C-alpha positions in Angstrom: -47.8 -24.7 -39.5 -49.7 -28.3 -38.0 -49.5 -28.5 -34.1 -47.3 -31.2 -34.5 -44.8 -28.6 -36.6 -44.8 -26.2 -34.0 -43.5 -28.6 -31.3 -41.1 -30.0 -33.7 -39.8 -26.5 -33.7 -40.0 -25.4 -30.1 -38.5 -28.3 -29.2 -35.6 -27.7 -31.9 -35.1 -24.1 -30.4 -34.9 -25.3 -27.1 -32.4 -27.2 -27.8 -30.5 -24.6 -29.7 -31.0 -22.9 -26.5 -29.6 -25.1 -24.2 -26.9 -26.0 -26.6 -26.1 -22.6 -26.7 -26.0 -22.0 -22.7 -23.4 -25.0 -22.2 -21.0 -22.9 -24.7 -21.4 -20.2 -23.1 -21.2 -22.0 -19.9 -17.7 -24.2 -21.0 -16.6 -21.2 -22.8 -16.6 -19.2 -19.3 -15.2 -21.9 -17.4 -11.9 -22.1 -19.7 -11.9 -18.1 -19.9 -11.6 -18.2 -16.3 -9.1 -21.2 -15.9 -6.8 -19.5 -19.2 -6.7 -16.1 -17.1 -5.8 -17.7 -13.6 -2.9 -20.1 -15.2 -1.9 -17.1 -17.8 -1.7 -15.1 -14.1 -0.1 -17.9 -12.5 2.5 -18.2 -15.2 3.4 -14.5 -15.1 4.0 -14.4 -11.4 6.3 -16.8 -12.0 8.0 -15.3 -15.2 8.1 -12.3 -12.5 9.5 -14.5 -9.5 12.2 -15.8 -12.1 13.1 -12.4 -13.3 13.8 -11.3 -9.3 15.6 -14.2 -9.0 18.8 -12.8 -9.0 17.8 -9.5 -7.4 16.1 -11.4 -4.2 19.9 -14.0 -4.1 21.6 -10.5 -3.9 19.8 -9.4 -1.2 20.1 -12.1 0.3 23.7 -12.5 0.1 24.4 -9.2 1.1 22.7 -9.6 4.5 25.3 -12.3 5.1 28.4 -12.5 6.8 31.4 -12.8 4.6 32.4 -16.2 6.3 28.7 -17.3 5.7 28.6 -16.6 1.9 32.0 -18.6 1.4 30.7 -21.7 3.0 27.2 -21.8 1.4 24.8 -20.6 -1.1 22.1 -17.7 -0.3 19.2 -20.3 -0.3 20.8 -21.6 3.3 18.9 -18.6 5.0 16.2 -19.5 4.8 17.3 -22.6 7.3 19.8 -20.2 9.0 18.1 -17.1 9.2 20.1 -16.3 12.5 22.6 -15.3 9.3 20.5 -11.9 8.2 23.1 -9.1 9.8 23.1 -5.4 8.0 26.9 -5.2 9.1 27.8 -5.3 5.6 25.6 -1.9 4.9 27.4 -0.6 7.7 30.9 -1.3 5.9 29.6 0.0 3.1 28.9 3.3 4.2 32.1 3.4 5.8 33.8 2.5 2.6 34.7 6.3 0.7 34.9 4.7 -2.6 31.6 3.1 -2.6 29.6 5.9 -1.0 31.5 8.8 -3.0 31.1 6.8 -6.5 27.5 6.3 -5.5 28.0 10.4 -5.4 29.8 10.5 -9.0 26.9 8.3 -10.6 24.4 10.2 -9.7 26.6 13.8 -11.1 26.7 11.7 -14.3 23.5 10.0 -14.9 21.2 13.1 -13.7 22.4 15.4 -16.3 23.0 12.9 -18.7 19.1 12.0 -18.4 18.0 16.0 -18.7 20.4 16.8 -21.6 18.4 14.5 -23.5 15.3 14.8 -22.7 15.3 18.6 -23.1 17.2 18.6 -26.2 15.5 15.6 -27.7 12.1 16.8 -27.0 12.9 20.4 -29.0 14.7 18.6 -31.6 11.7 16.2 -32.0 9.1 18.9 -32.1 11.1 21.0 -34.0 11.3 17.5 -37.0 7.9 17.2 -36.4 6.1 20.6 -36.8 8.7 23.2 -37.9 10.0 23.8 -41.8 13.3 24.4 -42.0 15.8 24.0 -44.9 17.5 19.9 -45.2 14.8 18.6 -42.6 14.1 15.6 -44.4 18.2 15.1 -44.8 19.2 16.3 -41.3 16.4 13.2 -39.9 17.7 10.5 -42.3 21.3 11.9 -40.8 20.1 11.6 -37.5 18.7 8.2 -38.3 22.1 7.0 -39.8 23.7 7.8 -35.9 21.4 5.3 -34.4 23.4 2.2 -35.7 26.4 3.8 -35.0 28.2 1.5 -32.0 29.7 3.4 -29.1 33.4 1.5 -29.5 33.6 2.8 -32.6 33.6 6.4 -30.9 35.8 5.8 -28.4 39.3 6.4 -30.0 38.3 9.8 -31.9 36.8 11.0 -28.8 39.2 10.4 -26.5 41.8 12.1 -28.7 39.2 15.0 -29.1 38.4 15.5 -25.3 42.2 15.0 -24.6 42.7 18.3 -26.6 39.9 20.5 -25.4 40.7 19.3 -21.7 37.7 17.8 -20.3 39.0 13.7 -21.0 38.7 12.2 -17.3 36.2 14.4 -16.0 32.4 14.2 -15.3 31.4 16.5 -17.9 33.3 14.8 -20.5 31.2 11.7 -19.7 27.9 13.4 -19.6 28.7 14.7 -22.9 29.3 11.5 -24.7 26.3 10.0 -23.2 24.1 13.0 -24.3 25.8 12.8 -27.8 25.5 8.9 -27.9 21.4 9.2 -26.4 20.3 11.8 -28.2 19.9 10.2 -32.1 17.5 7.7 -30.4 15.5 10.6 -28.3 15.2 12.7 -31.7 13.7 9.7 -33.8 11.3 8.3 -31.0 9.7 12.0 -30.2 10.2 12.9 -33.5 7.7 10.1 -34.2 5.6 10.5 -31.4 5.2 14.4 -31.6 4.2 13.9 -35.5 1.3 11.7 -34.6 -0.5 14.7 -32.6 -3.6 16.4 -34.5 -2.8 19.1 -36.9 -5.8 20.7 -36.0 -5.1 20.5 -32.7 -1.4 23.3 -33.4 -3.6 24.5 -35.7 -5.8 26.0 -33.2 -3.2 26.8 -30.6 -1.7 29.4 -33.4 -5.0 30.8 -34.1 -5.4 31.5 -30.5 -2.1 32.9 -30.8 0.4 30.5 -29.0 4.3 31.2 -30.5 6.0 28.6 -31.3 7.7 28.1 -27.7 4.3 28.0 -25.9 2.8 25.9 -28.5 5.4 23.5 -27.4 5.1 23.9 -23.4 1.6 23.8 -23.2 0.9 21.6 -26.1 3.1 19.1 -27.5 4.7 18.7 -23.6 1.5 17.2 -22.2 0.3 15.4 -24.9 4.1 14.1 -25.4 4.3 13.1 -21.3 4.4 9.1 -21.8 7.1 9.4 -24.9 9.5 11.7 -22.5 9.2 9.6 -20.0 9.7 6.2 -21.3 12.5 8.4 -22.8 13.9 9.2 -19.9 13.5 5.7 -18.0 15.7 4.2 -21.0 18.3 7.4 -20.9 19.0 7.1 -17.0 19.2 3.2 -17.0 21.6 2.8 -19.9 23.7 5.9 -18.1 23.5 4.1 -14.7 24.7 0.7 -15.8 27.5 2.3 -18.1 30.6 0.6 -17.0 32.7 1.3 -20.5 32.2 4.6 -21.4 32.7 5.2 -17.4 35.7 3.0 -17.4 37.6 5.1 -20.2 36.5 9.0 -19.2 35.3 8.9 -15.8 37.7 10.0 -13.3 40.3 7.7 -11.8 40.1 9.7 -9.0 35.8 9.6 -8.5 34.4 6.9 -10.5 30.9 5.8 -11.2 29.5 2.9 -8.6 30.2 0.3 -11.9 33.8 1.3 -11.9 34.0 1.1 -8.6 32.6 -2.1 -7.7 35.3 -3.6 -11.0 38.2 -1.7 -9.1 37.0 -3.7 -5.2 37.1 -7.1 -7.1 40.2 -6.1 -8.8 42.1 -5.2 -5.8 40.2 -7.2 -3.1 39.2 -10.5 -4.2 37.4 -11.6 -1.4 36.0 -8.1 -0.2 32.4 -9.7 -0.9 31.0 -7.9 2.0 31.7 -4.9 0.8 30.9 -6.0 -2.6 27.5 -7.5 -2.3 25.5 -4.7 -0.8 27.3 -2.3 -3.2 25.9 -4.5 -6.0 22.1 -4.6 -4.6 22.4 -0.6 -3.8 23.9 -0.1 -7.3 21.0 -2.2 -8.8 17.7 -1.2 -6.8 18.0 2.8 -7.5 17.4 1.8 -11.0 14.6 -0.6 -10.4 12.8 1.4 -8.3 13.1 4.4 -10.8 11.4 1.8 -13.3 8.5 0.4 -10.9 7.8 4.6 -10.0 7.3 5.2 -13.6 6.1 2.2 -15.1 2.8 3.5 -16.0 4.4 6.2 -17.7 6.4 4.2 -19.9 3.6 1.2 -20.4 1.4 4.1 -22.0 4.7 5.8 -24.0 5.6 1.7 -25.4 1.9 1.3 -26.2 2.0 5.3 -27.6 0.1 5.4 -30.8 -0.7 1.5 -31.0 -4.4 2.4 -30.9 -5.9 4.6 -32.5 
């Protein structure tokens, strides 16, 4: 190679390196700009999603006259309207406070039973051999498509026959029965992804099925179980149809109690607004408290 060719090659190499540096700098700027725009977009989406909750909170902190006169956004120009009198009236309303207790008494057992029974059944379908296992699992999958409305009349007759219609126990049994197909389907598929070698090693160490389930499967299935618990809790807490039909009319859940307040007292907004906010904020608090487990459970199996 001559001196001239060497110089030209050096110039070409420097030009190429300068171009790559410029492209990498431009790529970095674009990436940073894209990330910033995406963050702003997600923040706006989050604020838009929380707007009804924020509006309900601000409405619950205004007097009934102020609520009737203008929208909740008026509070930004008239902060003196803020008051906690509505929450005091809520605490003095025995119907609402008793309904919150009834909702807890229905939601907690329904969630607990679905998680426990669904975990046991999911493990059995995933790792235990018994006659007709695959056919029984197909039955469970088929039950996923059965709508709740189809079972309302026959289950009402059954509950009336055995004496648990319009009782808290009956509502718990209904929610448990209709929550189990999804729970078994979800946990069975999650447990089936556990490496077989891990279970066989535990069996070689002398672990029985119960110890294998509690010491190996349950810890590994924590994210999926947490996701299931959140789904079940939110579904039962926010349910109104089943509670309206099967719950005791003397101690209804919060959704039914609020609906009755609207029907009987159309202008009782000073109780409805804080009551609706309390009924909304509790499941939101549960979701945000376990959001890491929820995301882990949803993403489980997406990456090997």
